[in-house]
Each structure stands twice: as C-alpha cells, then as structure tokens.
C-alpha positions in Angstrom: 21.3 -5.1 51.0 22.4 -8.4 52.0 21.2 -10.1 49.0 23.3 -7.9 46.7 26.5 -9.3 48.1 25.4 -12.9 47.2 24.7 -11.6 43.5 27.9 -9.9 43.3 29.8 -13.0 44.7 28.1 -15.2 42.2 29.0 -12.8 39.3 32.7 -12.8 40.4 32.7 -16.5 40.3 30.9 -16.8 37.1 33.0 -14.1 35.2 36.3 -15.8 36.4 35.2 -19.3 35.4 34.0 -18.1 32.0 37.2 -16.2 31.6 39.5 -19.1 32.5 37.3 -21.5 30.2 37.8 -19.1 27.3 41.5 -18.6 27.9 42.2 -22.5 28.4 40.5 -23.1 25.2 42.6 -20.6 23.3 45.8 -21.7 24.8 45.2 -25.4 24.1 43.8 -24.7 20.6 47.0 -22.6 19.7 49.0 -25.2 21.1 47.6 -28.0 19.0 47.8 -25.9 16.0 51.3 -25.3 16.5 52.2 -28.9 17.2 50.5 -29.8 13.9 52.6 -27.4 12.0 56.0 -28.2 13.8 55.8 -31.8 15.3 59.5 -31.6 16.4 58.7 -28.8 18.9 55.9 -30.7 20.5 57.7 -31.3 23.8 58.6 -27.6 24.3 55.2 -26.5 23.3 53.5 -28.9 25.7 55.6 -27.7 28.7 54.9 -24.1 27.7 51.2 -24.9 27.6 50.9 -26.4 30.8 52.5 -23.4 32.5 50.1 -21.1 30.7 47.2 -23.3 31.7 48.4 -23.1 35.3 48.7 -19.5 35.3 45.0 -19.1 33.6 43.7 -21.4 36.4 44.7 -19.0 38.9 42.0 -16.6 37.7 39.2 -18.7 39.2 40.8 -19.1 42.4 40.9 -15.4 42.8 37.3 -15.1 41.7 36.5 -17.5 44.6 38.5 -15.5 47.1 36.8 -12.3 46.0 33.3 -14.0 46.4 34.3 -15.3 49.9 35.3 -11.7 50.8 32.1 -10.4 49.5 29.9 -12.9 51.3 31.7 -12.9 54.8 33.2 -9.4 55.1 
C-alpha cells in the first residue's frame, strides 16, 4: 500500500501542473487579444494579468504540498 501514496502524490503534482499551465495559457492569450483590440488599455491589462497569473501559480504549490503530505504522513 506504500506505493499507492507515491502514485497519488505524482497524480496530484501532475494534475496541478497541467491545470496551472492551461490556466496561464488562457489568461495570457486573452490578455494579448485584449491588448490587440485596445492598445490604450495595455498597462491596466498587463497588471491585471500578472495578478491572475500569480493566483494561478498557487495551484501547483498546493499540489506539491498535498503530494508531500501524502508521502510523509
């Protein structure tokens, strides 16, 4: 049963990394699209994008924490 903890931990990290990559891609893609449509809003859009990307990057960190809990507890 010890091996199942490692499999569960790897699935947690993989899932969170894939979700964050997809989310970051969507946020950046839509921001660039909006900048192309309204160049005068580029500064505001860029700052909002960085906040969104920062929040999305919390997902893999939580995945790693869950993986560590599964392995060591």
